[in-house]
C-alpha positions in Angstrom: 91.0 112.2 100.1 92.5 112.0 103.5 95.5 110.1 102.7 98.6 110.2 100.0 97.7 107.6 97.3 100.2 104.6 97.4 101.4 105.0 94.0 102.5 108.7 94.8 104.5 107.3 97.8 106.3 104.6 95.8 107.4 107.0 93.0 109.0 109.1 95.8 110.6 106.1 97.2 111.8 105.1 93.8 113.1 108.4 93.0 115.2 108.4 96.1 116.5 104.8 95.4 117.4 105.7 91.9 119.0 109.0 92.5 121.0 107.9 95.5 122.4 104.8 93.3 123.3 107.1 90.4 125.1 109.6 92.8 127.1 106.8 94.2 127.8 104.5 91.2 128.7 107.7 89.0 130.7 109.4 91.9 128.5 112.3 91.4 127.2 113.5 94.9 125.6 116.6 93.5 122.7 114.2 92.3 121.6 113.8 95.7 120.3 117.6 95.3 117.4 116.2 93.3 115.7 114.1 96.0 116.7 116.8 98.7 115.1 119.7 96.8 112.0 117.3 96.1 111.8 116.8 100.0 112.1 120.2 100.9 109.6 121.4 98.6 107.1 118.7 99.8 107.8 119.6 103.4 107.5 123.6 102.8 104.5 123.3 100.4 102.7 120.0 101.1 103.1 119.3 97.5 105.5 116.7 96.2 106.9 117.3 92.7 107.8 113.4 92.3 103.9 112.9 92.4 103.6 114.7 89.1 105.8 111.9 87.4 103.2 109.3 88.6 100.0 111.2 87.7 100.0 110.4 84.0 100.4 106.5 84.8 97.5 106.1 87.2 94.6 104.3 85.5 92.0 105.0 88.4 90.7 107.8 90.3 93.1 108.8 93.2 90.6 107.9 96.0 90.6 104.3 94.6 94.3 103.5 95.7 95.4 102.5 99.1 96.4 105.7 101.0 99.3 106.5 103.1 99.0 108.6 106.3 100.0 112.2 105.4 101.5 112.8 109.0 103.7 109.5 108.7 104.8 110.5 105.2 105.9 114.0 106.5 107.8 112.4 109.4 109.5 110.1 106.8 110.2 112.9 104.5 111.9 114.9 107.4 114.1 111.8 107.9 115.2 111.7 104.3 115.7 115.6 104.0 118.1 115.5 107.2 120.0 112.4 106.0 120.2 113.6 102.5 121.5 117.1 103.8 124.0 115.5 106.2 125.3 113.3 103.1 125.8 116.2 100.8 127.5 118.3 103.4 129.8 115.3 104.5 130.8 114.9 100.6 131.2 118.7 100.3 133.5 118.5 103.2 135.5 115.6 101.7 134.1 112.9 104.1 133.3 110.5 101.6 132.5 107.6 104.1 130.1 109.7 106.2 128.4 111.1 103.0 128.1 107.5 101.5 126.6 106.1 104.8 123.9 108.7 105.1 123.1 108.3 101.4 123.0 104.6 101.5 120.8 104.8 104.7 118.1 106.9 102.9 118.2 104.6 99.9 118.0 101.5 102.0 115.2 102.7 104.1 113.2 103.7 101.1 113.9 100.4 99.4 113.0 98.6 102.6 109.6 100.5 102.7 109.0 99.5 99.0 109.4 95.9 100.1 106.7 96.4 102.8 108.4 97.4 106.1 108.6 101.3 106.8 111.5 102.1 109.2 110.3 105.7 109.7 106.8 104.2 110.7 108.6 102.0 113.1 110.6 104.8 114.7 107.6 107.1 114.7 105.5 104.5 116.4 108.0 103.9 119.2 108.4 107.7 119.7 104.9 108.1 120.0 104.6 105.2 122.4 107.3 106.6 124.6 105.7 110.0 124.5 102.3 108.3 125.7 104.1 106.4 128.4 105.8 109.5 129.6 102.6 111.6 129.8 100.7 108.8 131.5 103.3 108.9 134.4 
């Protein structure tokens, strides 16, 4: 398979949304460590632990699901990891507003992607266009 099955991507996105909501609703920023570690493991090994959650619920072979571009998903995961790290550092330093803003940005981006518009995809596309125009002269 050349891509990441959509149910796996959605599982990761929902995990981000739910953990950020739980962290903020229960005033427990340490919960943000969960999606941060999942993201770090995913980026360092190429295997996302959140995918194990979805596997038992899939009814078809993986190649029968729509697939997402692995490079794009890696880019999105980098954005998520950076924002979650900034959020946790901010909470640790007592900068609650900054921590909340970065956590909400990640959850909102994940939720908007679930609804059908990928903010990370838009950012990467604009970056690649800029890079292409710059190389072209």
